[in-house]
C-alpha positions in Angstrom: 52.8 -58.9 61.1 54.4 -62.4 61.2 52.7 -65.0 63.3 54.6 -68.1 64.2 51.8 -70.3 65.3 48.0 -70.5 66.0 48.4 -69.3 69.5 49.9 -66.0 68.4 47.3 -65.8 65.6 44.5 -66.3 68.1 45.9 -63.5 70.3 46.1 -61.2 67.3 42.5 -62.0 66.4 41.2 -61.2 69.8 43.0 -57.8 69.6 41.0 -56.9 66.5 37.7 -58.6 67.4 34.9 -56.0 68.0 31.6 -57.5 69.3 29.6 -57.4 72.6 31.2 -59.2 75.6 34.3 -60.4 73.8 35.4 -63.7 75.2 32.0 -64.3 77.0 29.6 -64.1 74.1 30.1 -67.0 71.7 26.9 -66.4 69.7 28.3 -63.5 67.7 31.4 -65.3 66.3 29.3 -68.4 65.6 27.1 -66.5 63.4 30.2 -65.0 61.7 31.5 -68.5 61.2 28.1 -69.5 59.6 28.1 -66.5 57.3 31.7 -66.9 56.2 31.1 -70.7 55.6 28.2 -69.7 53.3 30.4 -67.3 51.4 33.2 -69.9 51.0 30.5 -72.4 49.8 29.2 -69.9 47.3 32.7 -69.3 45.8 33.3 -73.1 45.5 29.9 -73.6 43.9 30.8 -71.0 41.3 34.1 -72.9 40.6 32.0 -76.0 39.9 29.4 -74.0 37.8 31.8 -71.9 35.8 35.1 -73.9 35.7 33.9 -77.5 35.8 35.2 -77.9 39.4 38.8 -76.9 38.5 40.6 -74.0 40.2 41.7 -71.7 37.5 44.4 -69.1 37.5 41.7 -66.4 38.2 43.6 -64.3 40.7 40.4 -62.4 41.8 38.6 -65.7 42.6 41.7 -67.0 44.5 42.0 -63.8 46.4 38.4 -63.7 47.4 38.3 -67.3 48.3 41.5 -66.8 50.4 40.0 -63.7 52.1 36.8 -65.5 53.0 38.8 -68.5 54.4 40.9 -65.9 56.4 37.9 -64.2 57.8 36.4 -67.6 58.7 39.6 -68.5 60.6 39.5 -65.1 62.3 36.0 -65.7 63.6 36.9 -69.2 64.7 40.0 -68.3 66.5 38.3 -65.3 68.2 36.1 -67.4 70.5 38.1 -70.6 71.0 
């Protein structure tokens, strides 16, 4: 699926969002944001610990970091 802008991305996020009272309950996506923020922070911490703060060509790390950022964005866009 190609998304042209954040408005279409937000609509797509809402279609896949599964939580109680979608659109009226901001607490669930906020906790999702907090959890994903922690995951991103952990991955960045490991970059500093293991690779002296430099992003290497480790495809697995890049993919995991990208997926966590994508999930964070999904939670953020689902309640805005």
